[in-house]
C-alpha positions, 0 to 999 in steps of 0.5 A: 500500500505504501508503494501505491501511496508513494507512486500513484502518479506513476501507476495512474500514468502507466495505466493511462498510457497502456490504455491509449496504446491498446486502444490504438492497436484495436482502433477501427472506423478509420481512426487516424492518430494524427487527426483524431483525439485520444477522446475519440477512442472513447467516443459515443457509439464507438464499439471499442470505447470501453478500453479508453473509458477504462484508461480515463477512469483508472487515471483519474481515480488513482491520481485523485486517490493518491493525492487525497491519501497523501493529504490535500494541500493548496499545492496539490488541489488543482491536480486533484481537480485535473484527475477528477475531470480526466476520470469523468471524461471516461463517463461522459463521452465525446461525440463520435468521430464517424457518422452516427446520427444518434448521440448525446450532444449534452454528454459531448458538451459535458466531456468538452467542459471537463476536458477544458477544466482539466487543462486549466487546472493542470496549468494552474497546478504547474503554476502553483508548483512554480510559485512554491519552488524555492530553487531557481533552476526548479522554477525555470523547469516549471516555467518551461513546462508551463509554456509548453503546456499552454503552447500545445493547448493553443496549437490543439485548437489551431491545428484542426487537421493535426489535433491528434499530434498536438494532443499527443505532444500535450499529453507527453509534456504533461505526463513528463511533468507529472512523473518527474517534476510534480511534488506533493 
């Protein structure tokens, strides 16, 4: 139990990455990783969405539980909200990336709102780590990740035909920070 309490960020991220890889391997419906998002792998009406839904839920639950088990602080509270929102995107699925007439627009809107809240709170989490850091080189590392996360988030909205690439770069940057520089 102590291993899980000490390494919840590693465990949650590893399970999430594993789910992403497995979902890619078994993807259908002309899924294109350069254009389609990771959320599309768990979209409404997609016959293999359970793989990605599990990934979102496992990541969110393990990350949030780990934060709470280690004691919630101002420094960790934005990452808690981030984890909860990512987890809930596994419950509220995005609209289908293929032609499907019947899907819930409200569920897709909730998914989108949760994803945006997750992005904002993750960015806030990096910002708080930046302000709480006393070491100058550590501050520069957090600042660099802050710029990268904001930049990749902006490019996600600007590069409609390459959203998949932009999102994967955002995830890579976010996971690197979460695994290496996030402090409880």
